OpenMM code with the backbone's topology and positions (N, CA, C; nanometers):
from openmm import Vec3, app, unit

residues = "UNK UNK UNK UNK UNK UNK UNK UNK UNK UNK UNK UNK UNK UNK UNK UNK UNK UNK UNK UNK UNK UNK UNK UNK UNK UNK UNK UNK UNK UNK UNK UNK UNK UNK UNK UNK UNK UNK UNK UNK UNK UNK UNK UNK UNK UNK UNK UNK UNK UNK UNK UNK UNK UNK UNK UNK UNK UNK UNK UNK UNK UNK UNK UNK UNK UNK UNK UNK UNK UNK UNK UNK UNK UNK UNK UNK UNK UNK UNK UNK UNK UNK UNK UNK UNK UNK UNK UNK UNK UNK UNK UNK UNK UNK UNK UNK UNK UNK UNK UNK UNK UNK UNK UNK UNK UNK UNK UNK UNK UNK UNK UNK UNK UNK UNK UNK UNK UNK UNK UNK UNK UNK UNK UNK UNK UNK UNK UNK UNK UNK UNK UNK UNK UNK UNK UNK UNK UNK UNK UNK UNK UNK UNK UNK UNK UNK UNK UNK UNK UNK UNK UNK UNK UNK UNK UNK UNK UNK UNK UNK UNK UNK".split()
positions = [
    Vec3(-3.7012, -0.6650, 2.3689),
    Vec3(-3.6416, -0.7366, 2.4805),
    Vec3(-3.5687, -0.6360, 2.5684),
    Vec3(-3.5940, -0.6400, 2.6948),
    Vec3(-3.5300, -0.5496, 2.7895),
    Vec3(-3.3833, -0.5866, 2.8060),
    Vec3(-3.2990, -0.4828, 2.8259),
    Vec3(-3.1565, -0.5096, 2.8463),
    Vec3(-3.1309, -0.5778, 2.9802),
    Vec3(-3.2325, -0.5808, 3.0652),
    Vec3(-3.2171, -0.6481, 3.1944),
    Vec3(-3.2626, -0.7935, 3.1891),
    Vec3(-3.3125, -0.8362, 3.0739),
    Vec3(-3.3566, -0.9730, 3.0579),
    Vec3(-3.2357, -1.0657, 3.0656),
    Vec3(-3.2446, -1.1707, 3.1478),
    Vec3(-3.1313, -1.2637, 3.1564),
    Vec3(-3.0954, -1.3179, 3.0187),
    Vec3(-2.9683, -1.3238, 2.9917),
    Vec3(-2.9199, -1.3787, 2.8664),
    Vec3(-2.9213, -1.2798, 2.7503),
    Vec3(-2.9735, -1.1592, 2.7740),
    Vec3(-2.9774, -1.0611, 2.6650),
    Vec3(-2.8358, -1.0185, 2.6295),
    Vec3(-2.8082, -1.0155, 2.4996),
    Vec3(-2.6757, -0.9716, 2.4542),
    Vec3(-2.6665, -0.8217, 2.4777),
    Vec3(-2.5655, -0.7812, 2.5471),
    Vec3(-2.5496, -0.6411, 2.5816),
    Vec3(-2.4029, -0.6041, 2.5775),
    Vec3(-2.3723, -0.4941, 2.5101),
    Vec3(-2.2354, -0.4458, 2.5062),
    Vec3(-2.1970, -0.3988, 2.6462),
    Vec3(-2.0742, -0.4265, 2.6832),
    Vec3(-2.0269, -0.3789, 2.8128),
    Vec3(-1.9979, -0.2303, 2.8067),
    Vec3(-2.0085, -0.1665, 2.9223),
    Vec3(-1.9660, -0.0271, 2.9320),
    Vec3(-1.8158, -0.0205, 2.9126),
    Vec3(-1.7711, 0.0789, 2.8412),
    Vec3(-1.6287, 0.1090, 2.8379),
    Vec3(-1.6038, 0.1890, 2.9659),
    Vec3(-1.5408, 0.1255, 3.0637),
    Vec3(-1.5273, 0.1908, 3.1941),
    Vec3(-1.4435, 0.3176, 3.1855),
    Vec3(-1.3537, 0.3270, 3.0868),
    Vec3(-1.2763, 0.4496, 3.0691),
    Vec3(-1.3664, 0.5649, 3.0260),
    Vec3(-1.4668, 0.5348, 2.9442),
    Vec3(-1.5612, 0.6385, 2.8995),
    Vec3(-1.6678, 0.6654, 3.0057),
    Vec3(-1.7092, 0.5622, 3.0755),
    Vec3(-1.8128, 0.5757, 3.1778),
    Vec3(-1.7629, 0.6571, 3.2972),
    Vec3(-1.6347, 0.6436, 3.3294),
    Vec3(-1.5758, 0.7122, 3.4452),
    Vec3(-1.4499, 0.7859, 3.4000),
    Vec3(-1.4659, 0.8923, 3.3213),
    Vec3(-1.3488, 0.9573, 3.2614),
    Vec3(-1.2536, 1.0190, 3.3629),
    Vec3(-1.3035, 1.0642, 3.4748),
    Vec3(-1.2162, 1.1235, 3.5759),
    Vec3(-1.1201, 1.0181, 3.6322),
    Vec3(-1.1714, 0.9011, 3.6596),
    Vec3(-1.0865, 0.7924, 3.7095),
    Vec3(-0.9857, 0.7498, 3.6021),
    Vec3(-1.0320, 0.7425, 3.4768),
    Vec3(-0.9416, 0.7022, 3.3698),
    Vec3(-0.8323, 0.8062, 3.3476),
    Vec3(-0.8672, 0.9346, 3.3534),
    Vec3(-0.7650, 1.0394, 3.3401),
    Vec3(-0.6598, 1.0263, 3.4495),
    Vec3(-0.7024, 0.9919, 3.5711),
    Vec3(-0.6069, 0.9719, 3.6806),
    Vec3(-0.5140, 0.8546, 3.6498),
    Vec3(-0.5683, 0.7485, 3.5897),
    Vec3(-0.4854, 0.6340, 3.5518),
    Vec3(-0.3865, 0.6737, 3.4424),
    Vec3(-0.4314, 0.7530, 3.3456),
    Vec3(-0.3424, 0.8008, 3.2397),
    Vec3(-0.2317, 0.8876, 3.2993),
    Vec3(-0.2669, 0.9743, 3.3930),
    Vec3(-0.1655, 1.0581, 3.4588),
    Vec3(-0.0659, 0.9722, 3.5351),
    Vec3(-0.1136, 0.8695, 3.6008),
    Vec3(-0.0239, 0.7769, 3.6704),
    Vec3(0.0700, 0.7107, 3.5702),
    Vec3(0.0152, 0.6681, 3.4577),
    Vec3(0.0970, 0.6045, 3.3546),
    Vec3(0.2035, 0.6995, 3.3016),
    Vec3(0.1691, 0.8254, 3.2839),
    Vec3(0.2673, 0.9241, 3.2377),
    Vec3(0.3780, 0.9423, 3.3410),
    Vec3(0.3407, 0.9437, 3.4695),
    Vec3(0.4409, 0.9546, 3.5761),
    Vec3(0.5300, 0.8306, 3.5784),
    Vec3(0.4717, 0.7140, 3.5569),
    Vec3(0.5488, 0.5893, 3.5534),
    Vec3(0.6455, 0.5909, 3.4358),
    Vec3(0.5994, 0.6366, 3.3195),
    Vec3(0.6871, 0.6440, 3.2015),
    Vec3(0.8052, 0.7361, 3.2299),
    Vec3(0.7803, 0.8504, 3.2932),
    Vec3(0.8882, 0.9439, 3.3279),
    Vec3(0.9821, 0.8815, 3.4306),
    Vec3(0.9266, 0.8104, 3.5269),
    Vec3(1.0074, 0.7430, 3.6283),
    Vec3(1.0994, 0.6402, 3.5628),
    Vec3(1.0456, 0.5645, 3.4683),
    Vec3(1.1262, 0.4645, 3.3985),
    Vec3(1.2390, 0.5311, 3.3206),
    Vec3(1.2075, 0.6389, 3.2507),
    Vec3(1.3106, 0.7100, 3.1734),
    Vec3(1.4172, 0.7670, 3.2668),
    Vec3(1.3741, 0.8276, 3.3762),
    Vec3(1.4687, 0.8843, 3.4731),
    Vec3(1.5585, 0.7772, 3.5344),
    Vec3(1.5043, 0.6565, 3.5503),
    Vec3(1.5810, 0.5457, 3.6089),
    Vec3(1.6745, 0.4807, 3.5076),
    Vec3(1.6580, 0.5139, 3.3800),
    Vec3(1.7435, 0.4558, 3.2778),
    Vec3(1.6889, 0.3297, 3.2136),
    Vec3(1.5599, 0.3013, 3.2344),
    Vec3(1.4987, 0.1885, 3.1628),
    Vec3(1.4637, 0.2384, 3.0240),
    Vec3(1.5194, 0.1747, 2.9222),
    Vec3(1.4925, 0.2233, 2.7872),
    Vec3(1.3508, 0.1873, 2.7438),
    Vec3(1.3067, 0.2550, 2.6403),
    Vec3(1.1685, 0.2405, 2.5934),
    Vec3(1.1384, 0.0969, 2.5504),
    Vec3(1.2351, 0.0278, 2.4907),
    Vec3(1.2074, -0.1092, 2.4486),
    Vec3(1.1875, -0.2012, 2.5687),
    Vec3(1.2611, -0.1800, 2.6754),
    Vec3(1.2406, -0.2607, 2.7966),
    Vec3(1.1024, -0.2347, 2.8540),
    Vec3(1.0621, -0.1088, 2.8569),
    Vec3(0.9279, -0.0742, 2.9051),
    Vec3(0.8227, -0.1448, 2.8204),
    Vec3(0.8400, -0.1432, 2.6896),
    Vec3(0.7415, -0.2084, 2.6023),
    Vec3(0.7451, -0.3601, 2.6175),
    Vec3(0.8618, -0.4184, 2.6407),
    Vec3(0.8679, -0.5624, 2.6675),
    Vec3(0.7878, -0.5960, 2.7930),
    Vec3(0.8008, -0.5142, 2.8964),
    Vec3(0.7222, -0.5351, 3.0191),
    Vec3(0.5735, -0.5234, 2.9869),
    Vec3(0.5354, -0.4168, 2.9158),
    Vec3(0.3942, -0.3977, 2.8807),
    Vec3(0.3396, -0.5183, 2.8052),
    Vec3(0.4176, -0.5695, 2.7136),
    Vec3(0.3722, -0.6834, 2.6339),
    Vec3(0.3667, -0.8125, 2.7148),
    Vec3(0.4686, -0.8381, 2.7949),
    Vec3(0.4697, -0.9635, 2.8721),
    Vec3(0.3529, -0.9674, 2.9693),
    Vec3(0.3271, -0.8567, 3.0371),
    Vec3(0.2145, -0.8514, 3.1303),
    Vec3(0.0832, -0.8690, 3.0540),
    Vec3(0.0709, -0.8033, 2.9402),
    Vec3(-0.0518, -0.8155, 2.8602),
    Vec3(-0.0707, -0.9574, 2.8080),
    Vec3(0.0393, -1.0265, 2.7764),
    Vec3(0.0305, -1.1678, 2.7381),
    Vec3(-0.0237, -1.2499, 2.8544),
    Vec3(0.0314, -1.2284, 2.9719),
    Vec3(-0.0117, -1.3049, 3.0894),
    Vec3(-0.1591, -1.2818, 3.1197),
    Vec3(-0.2055, -1.1586, 3.0991),
    Vec3(-0.3436, -1.1245, 3.1293),
    Vec3(-0.4394, -1.1533, 3.0136),
    Vec3(-0.3860, -1.1799, 2.8956),
    Vec3(-0.4708, -1.2083, 2.7806),
    Vec3(-0.5462, -1.0861, 2.7312),
    Vec3(-0.4813, -0.9702, 2.7310),
    Vec3(-0.5462, -0.8470, 2.6883),
    Vec3(-0.5123, -0.8171, 2.5424),
    Vec3(-0.6027, -0.8542, 2.4520),
    Vec3(-0.5787, -0.8379, 2.3089),
    Vec3(-0.5578, -0.6915, 2.2707),
    Vec3(-0.6373, -0.6029, 2.3277),
    Vec3(-0.6261, -0.4610, 2.2930),
    Vec3(-0.4871, -0.4076, 2.3276),
    Vec3(-0.4386, -0.4363, 2.4491),
    Vec3(-0.3078, -0.3870, 2.4920),
    Vec3(-0.1946, -0.4576, 2.4185),
    Vec3(-0.2129, -0.5850, 2.3841),
    Vec3(-0.1116, -0.6546, 2.3044),
    Vec3(-0.0948, -0.5870, 2.1690),
    Vec3(-0.2045, -0.5532, 2.1061),
    Vec3(-0.1985, -0.4852, 1.9770),
    Vec3(-0.1314, -0.3486, 1.9914),
    Vec3(-0.1768, -0.2709, 2.0856),
    Vec3(-0.1244, -0.1353, 2.1066),
    Vec3(0.0253, -0.1369, 2.1365),
    Vec3(0.0678, -0.2237, 2.2288),
    Vec3(0.2079, -0.2217, 2.2717),
    Vec3(0.3007, -0.2958, 2.1761),
    Vec3(0.2473, -0.3845, 2.0934),
    Vec3(0.3298, -0.4413, 1.9867),
    Vec3(0.3674, -0.3306, 1.8895),
    Vec3(0.2691, -0.2507, 1.8515),
    Vec3(0.2976, -0.1399, 1.7600),
    Vec3(0.3921, -0.0389, 1.8244),
    Vec3(0.3742, -0.0108, 1.9532),
    Vec3(0.4633, 0.0822, 2.0241),
    Vec3(0.6060, 0.0282, 2.0303),
    Vec3(0.6190, -0.1005, 2.0567),
    Vec3(0.7522, -0.1617, 2.0645),
    Vec3(0.8227, -0.1553, 1.9296),
    Vec3(0.7506, -0.1834, 1.8239),
    Vec3(0.8102, -0.1765, 1.6906),
    Vec3(0.8536, -0.0336, 1.6573),
    Vec3(0.7706, 0.0641, 1.6931),
    Vec3(0.8078, 0.2050, 1.6712),
    Vec3(0.9305, 0.2437, 1.7529),
    Vec3(0.9475, 0.1823, 1.8698),
    Vec3(1.0617, 0.2119, 1.9567),
    Vec3(1.1888, 0.1401, 1.9109),
    Vec3(1.1776, 0.0586, 1.8052),
    Vec3(1.2956, -0.0082, 1.7520),
    Vec3(1.3076, -0.1552, 1.7873),
    Vec3(1.2100, -0.2092, 1.8558),
    Vec3(1.2139, -0.3518, 1.8905),
    Vec3(1.1963, -0.4342, 1.7637),
    Vec3(1.2546, -0.5539, 1.7627),
    Vec3(1.2444, -0.6399, 1.6448),
    Vec3(1.1226, -0.7318, 1.6546),
    Vec3(1.0647, -0.7606, 1.5396),
    Vec3(0.9523, -0.8532, 1.5337),
    Vec3(0.9955, -0.9915, 1.5828),
    Vec3(1.1187, -1.0269, 1.5572),
    Vec3(1.1694, -1.1585, 1.5973),
    Vec3(1.1689, -1.1736, 1.7495),
    Vec3(1.2187, -1.0726, 1.8193),
    Vec3(1.2197, -1.0814, 1.9672),
    Vec3(1.0768, -1.0789, 2.0223),
    Vec3(0.9911, -1.0000, 1.9606),
    Vec3(0.8520, -0.9962, 2.0055),
    Vec3(0.7857, -1.1319, 1.9866),
    Vec3(0.8228, -1.2010, 1.8808),
    Vec3(0.7658, -1.3317, 1.8532),
    Vec3(0.8014, -1.4382, 1.9561),
    Vec3(0.9142, -1.4220, 2.0235),
    Vec3(0.9556, -1.5218, 2.1233),
    Vec3(0.9421, -1.4714, 2.2671),
    Vec3(0.8782, -1.3583, 2.2836),
    Vec3(0.8704, -1.2990, 2.4175),
    Vec3(0.8060, -1.3924, 2.5201),
    Vec3(0.7046, -1.4676, 2.4807),
    Vec3(0.6419, -1.5580, 2.5789),
    Vec3(0.7403, -1.6627, 2.6312),
    Vec3(0.8439, -1.6905, 2.5541),
    Vec3(0.9448, -1.7901, 2.5931),
    Vec3(1.0799, -1.7228, 2.6189),
    Vec3(1.0781, -1.6053, 2.6777),
    Vec3(1.2013, -1.5280, 2.6962),
    Vec3(1.3062, -1.6038, 2.7776),
    Vec3(1.2644, -1.6914, 2.8649),
    Vec3(1.3611, -1.7687, 2.9450),
    Vec3(1.4363, -1.8720, 2.8619),
    Vec3(1.3793, -1.9099, 2.7472),
    Vec3(1.4336, -2.0187, 2.6666),
    Vec3(1.5173, -1.9716, 2.5480),
    Vec3(1.5540, -1.8455, 2.5458),
    Vec3(1.6336, -1.7923, 2.4358),
    Vec3(1.7369, -1.6954, 2.4903),
    Vec3(1.8425, -1.6771, 2.4164),
    Vec3(1.9446, -1.5802, 2.4577),
    Vec3(1.9249, -1.4457, 2.3874),
    Vec3(1.8051, -1.4215, 2.3360),
    Vec3(1.7776, -1.2977, 2.2626),
    Vec3(1.7579, -1.1758, 2.3528),
    Vec3(1.7475, -1.1977, 2.4828),
    Vec3(1.7225, -1.0880, 2.5762),
    Vec3(1.8419, -1.0706, 2.6687),
    Vec3(1.8743, -0.9457, 2.6972),
    Vec3(1.9877, -0.9173, 2.7851),
    Vec3(1.9542, -0.9579, 2.9282),
    Vec3(2.0565, -0.9669, 3.0095),
    Vec3(2.0360, -1.0016, 3.1499),
    Vec3(1.9482, -0.8982, 3.2201),
    Vec3(1.9678, -0.7717, 3.1901),
    Vec3(1.8845, -0.6693, 3.2553),
    Vec3(1.7397, -0.6776, 3.2068),
    Vec3(1.7182, -0.7081, 3.0784),
    Vec3(1.5807, -0.7266, 3.0301),
    Vec3(1.5164, -0.8475, 3.0979),
    Vec3(1.5926, -0.9542, 3.1154),
    Vec3(1.5416, -1.0732, 3.1834),
    Vec3(1.5011, -1.0406, 3.3274),
    Vec3(1.5839, -0.9620, 3.3927),
    Vec3(1.5522, -0.9233, 3.5307),
    Vec3(1.4228, -0.8420, 3.5348),
    Vec3(1.4076, -0.7489, 3.4415),
    Vec3(1.2860, -0.6672, 3.4365),
    Vec3(1.1633, -0.7519, 3.4034),
    Vec3(1.1780, -0.8472, 3.3119),
    Vec3(1.0658, -0.9342, 3.2766),
    Vec3(1.0250, -1.0237, 3.3937),
    Vec3(1.1228, -1.0746, 3.4666),
    Vec3(1.0913, -1.1575, 3.5838),
    Vec3(1.0169, -1.0757, 3.6888),
    Vec3(1.0608, -0.9517, 3.7115),
    Vec3(0.9894, -0.8647, 3.8051),
    Vec3(0.8464, -0.8393, 3.7578),
    Vec3(0.8309, -0.8166, 3.6277),
    Vec3(0.6968, -0.7925, 3.5726),
    Vec3(0.6056, -0.9128, 3.5952),
    Vec3(0.6597, -1.0317, 3.5756),
    Vec3(0.5789, -1.1520, 3.5931),
    Vec3(0.5356, -1.1718, 3.7386),
    Vec3(0.6264, -1.1509, 3.8337),
    Vec3(0.5874, -1.1706, 3.9740),
    Vec3(0.4997, -1.0573, 4.0249),
    Vec3(0.5062, -0.9419, 3.9596),
    Vec3(0.4144, -0.8333, 3.9943),
    Vec3(0.2747, -0.8665, 3.9442),
    Vec3(0.2663, -0.9283, 3.8281),
    Vec3(0.1385, -0.9643, 3.7674),
    Vec3(0.0739, -1.0826, 3.8377),
    Vec3(0.1542, -1.1768, 3.8811),
    Vec3(0.1055, -1.2932, 3.9554),
    Vec3(0.1876, -1.3045, 4.0841),
    Vec3(0.1469, -1.2295, 4.1864),
    Vec3(0.2279, -1.2219, 4.3093),
    Vec3(0.2026, -1.3337, 4.4097),
    Vec3(0.1452, -1.4443, 4.3658),
    Vec3(0.1061, -1.5488, 4.4604),
    Vec3(0.2206, -1.6371, 4.5078),
    Vec3(0.3347, -1.6330, 4.4392),
    Vec3(0.4460, -1.7208, 4.4751),
    Vec3(0.5570, -1.6373, 4.5405),
    Vec3(0.5638, -1.6436, 4.6716),
    Vec3(0.6621, -1.5644, 4.7454),
    Vec3(0.8054, -1.6034, 4.7095),
    Vec3(0.8298, -1.7321, 4.6833),
    Vec3(0.9646, -1.7748, 4.6455),
    Vec3(1.0046, -1.7152, 4.5103),
    Vec3(0.9115, -1.7130, 4.4145),
    Vec3(0.9402, -1.6536, 4.2837),
    Vec3(0.9658, -1.5038, 4.2977),
    Vec3(0.8900, -1.4388, 4.3846),
    Vec3(0.9135, -1.2964, 4.4100),
    Vec3(1.0538, -1.2731, 4.4630),
    Vec3(1.0909, -1.3493, 4.5641),
    Vec3(1.2229, -1.3338, 4.6256),
    Vec3(1.3336, -1.3595, 4.5235),
    Vec3(1.3162, -1.4624, 4.4429),
    Vec3(1.4160, -1.4967, 4.3421),
    Vec3(1.4278, -1.3866, 4.2363),
    Vec3(1.3145, -1.3369, 4.1875),
    Vec3(1.3161, -1.2316, 4.0854),
    Vec3(1.3784, -1.1041, 4.1409),
    Vec3(1.3440, -1.0717, 4.2617),
    Vec3(1.3967, -0.9497, 4.3223),
    Vec3(1.5469, -0.9618, 4.3450),
    Vec3(1.5929, -1.0752, 4.3931),
    Vec3(1.7361, -1.0948, 4.4183),
    Vec3(1.8155, -1.0901, 4.2878),
    Vec3(1.7635, -1.1528, 4.1835),
    Vec3(1.8305, -1.1477, 4.0533),
    Vec3(1.8354, -1.0044, 4.0008),
    Vec3(1.7270, -0.9324, 4.0175),
    Vec3(1.7220, -0.7932, 3.9712),
    Vec3(1.8223, -0.7071, 4.0473),
    Vec3(1.8414, -0.7328, 4.1745),
    Vec3(1.9371, -0.6537, 4.2547),
    Vec3(2.0792, -0.6664, 4.2022),
    Vec3(2.1084, -0.7764, 4.1341),
    Vec3(2.2418, -0.7969, 4.0792),
    Vec3(2.2641, -0.7196, 3.9488),
    Vec3(2.1556, -0.6800, 3.8830),
    Vec3(2.1655, -0.6236, 3.7485),
    Vec3(2.1073, -0.4838, 3.7319),
    Vec3(2.0139, -0.4492, 3.8181),
    Vec3(1.9430, -0.3219, 3.8044),
    Vec3(1.9649, -0.2365, 3.9287),
    Vec3(1.9555, -0.1068, 3.9109),
    Vec3(1.9609, -0.0168, 4.0261),
    Vec3(1.8280, -0.0243, 4.1010),
    Vec3(1.8275, 0.0259, 4.2221),
    Vec3(1.7018, 0.0305, 4.2984),
    Vec3(1.5964, 0.1105, 4.2227),
    Vec3(1.6388, 0.2170, 4.1556),
    Vec3(1.5457, 0.3000, 4.0787),
    Vec3(1.4880, 0.2212, 3.9610),
    Vec3(1.5708, 0.1410, 3.8950),
    Vec3(1.5237, 0.0605, 3.7822),
    Vec3(1.4296, -0.0509, 3.8291),
    Vec3(1.4603, -0.1102, 3.9426),
    Vec3(1.3717, -0.2125, 3.9994),
    Vec3(1.2350, -0.1518, 4.0277),
    Vec3(1.2355, -0.0390, 4.0957),
    Vec3(1.1093, 0.0280, 4.1268),
    Vec3(1.0340, 0.0644, 3.9997),
    Vec3(1.1051, 0.1185, 3.9014),
    Vec3(1.0408, 0.1590, 3.7762),
    Vec3(0.9808, 0.0382, 3.7043),
    Vec3(1.0540, -0.0726, 3.6980),
    Vec3(1.0023, -0.1923, 3.6303),
    Vec3(0.8750, -0.2419, 3.6986),
    Vec3(0.8743, -0.2403, 3.8297),
    Vec3(0.7550, -0.2830, 3.9035),
    Vec3(0.6389, -0.1875, 3.8758),
    Vec3(0.6664, -0.0570, 3.8751),
    Vec3(0.5609, 0.0405, 3.8454),
    Vec3(0.5071, 0.0258, 3.7047),
    Vec3(0.5933, -0.0022, 3.6081),
    Vec3(0.5460, -0.0249, 3.4711),
    Vec3(0.4503, -0.1444, 3.4706),
    Vec3(0.4871, -0.2514, 3.5386),
    Vec3(0.4004, -0.3697, 3.5449),
    Vec3(0.2681, -0.3387, 3.6154),
    Vec3(0.2735, -0.2619, 3.7224),
    Vec3(0.1505, -0.2238, 3.7930),
    Vec3(0.0592, -0.1437, 3.7008),
    Vec3(0.1153, -0.0473, 3.6297),
    Vec3(0.0352, 0.0387, 3.5428),
    Vec3(-0.0288, -0.0407, 3.4290),
    Vec3(0.0493, -0.1259, 3.3618),
    Vec3(-0.0100, -0.1995, 3.2501),
    Vec3(-0.1112, -0.3017, 3.3000),
    Vec3(-0.0913, -0.3576, 3.4182),
    Vec3(-0.1939, -0.4454, 3.4759),
    Vec3(-0.3259, -0.3704, 3.4914),
    Vec3(-0.3194, -0.2466, 3.5367),
    Vec3(-0.4426, -0.1671, 3.5524),
    Vec3(-0.5075, -0.1420, 3.4171),
    Vec3(-0.4282, -0.1019, 3.3175),
    Vec3(-0.4841, -0.0795, 3.1839),
    Vec3(-0.5400, -0.2084, 3.1237),
    Vec3(-0.4732, -0.3211, 3.1478),
    Vec3(-0.5252, -0.4494, 3.0997),
    Vec3(-0.6651, -0.4741, 3.1553),
    Vec3(-0.6820, -0.4478, 3.2820),
    Vec3(-0.8125, -0.4734, 3.3433),
    Vec3(-0.9195, -0.3804, 3.2878),
    Vec3(-0.8847, -0.2545, 3.2631),
    Vec3(-0.9802, -0.1618, 3.2010),
    Vec3(-1.0230, -0.2166, 3.0654),
    Vec3(-0.9273, -0.2568, 2.9832),
    Vec3(-0.9594, -0.3042, 2.8487),
    Vec3(-1.0315, -0.4387, 2.8498),
    Vec3(-0.9899, -0.5290, 2.9359),
    Vec3(-1.0545, -0.6604, 2.9436),
    Vec3(-1.1980, -0.6463, 2.9916),
    Vec3(-1.2186, -0.5712, 3.0983),
    Vec3(-1.3539, -0.5576, 3.1529),
    Vec3(-1.4449, -0.4759, 3.0614),
    Vec3(-1.3871, -0.3883, 2.9805),
    Vec3(-1.4651, -0.3096, 2.8846),
    Vec3(-1.4852, -0.3837, 2.7534),
    Vec3(-1.4070, -0.4897, 2.7327),
    Vec3(-1.4034, -0.5611, 2.6052),
    Vec3(-1.3701, -0.4649, 2.4915),
    Vec3(-1.2641, -0.3845, 2.5133),
    Vec3(-1.2188, -0.2942, 2.4076),
    Vec3(-1.1829, -0.3761, 2.2841),
    Vec3(-1.2355, -0.3396, 2.1698),
    Vec3(-1.2031, -0.4149, 2.0478),
    Vec3(-1.0666, -0.3743, 1.9925),
    Vec3(-0.9996, -0.4699, 1.9333),
    Vec3(-0.8756, -0.4404, 1.8615),
    Vec3(-0.9170, -0.3738, 1.7307),
    Vec3(-0.8573, -0.2588, 1.6974),
    Vec3(-0.8968, -0.1910, 1.5730),
    Vec3(-0.8684, -0.2788, 1.4510),
    Vec3(-0.9547, -0.2709, 1.3513),
    Vec3(-0.9304, -0.3470, 1.2283),
    Vec3(-0.7996, -0.3036, 1.1631),
    Vec3(-0.7401, -0.3909, 1.0876),
    Vec3(-0.6136, -0.3607, 1.0198),
    Vec3(-0.6238, -0.2364, 0.9339),
    Vec3(-0.7361, -0.2127, 0.8708),
    Vec3(-0.7509, -0.0979, 0.7807),
    Vec3(-0.7462, 0.0353, 0.8536),
    Vec3(-0.7658, 0.0377, 0.9841),
    Vec3(-0.7667, 0.1636, 1.0593),
    Vec3(-0.6333, 0.1968, 1.1215),
    Vec3(-0.5297, 0.1216, 1.0896),
    Vec3(-0.3989, 0.1467, 1.1510),
    Vec3(-0.3200, 0.2369, 1.0674),
] * unit.nanometer
topology = app.Topology()
chain = topology.addChain("A")
for resn in residues:
    res = topology.addResidue(resn, chain)
    for name in ("N", "CA", "C"):
        topology.addAtom(name, app.Element.getBySymbol(name[0]), res)
């Protein structure tokens, strides 16, 4: 059966492997974003919370697995990770983390101008301009990685390979 036959089961290209130069540029951007976040004073756990919340919104299993492990290594608790989807409904997150998460959400789904304005105004009360910019850049970067993994159908590694 030809791979061009309609309905033929075919593995998707891993776009990161198919276009390594473009992927390396994305990795370099991510490294610059990580440095920007550190320079702005966003701690590693906040960065990982942003990575996870955006990946939850996008439904990226590969990035959820990767960044859950990264968050745990950075000292985040399993309990807070377990309630991250409902961060608004618990007092487990600091005001600055809430501001960063709200910015991440409106960056991921920018269709509601009122939500954008509200998230940005709340963030201005709690975060520096540098932290606001860094949080938005973290969300932009993980959104790009989510799309690479989703469109490539990157598999989550089996438990035995961790």
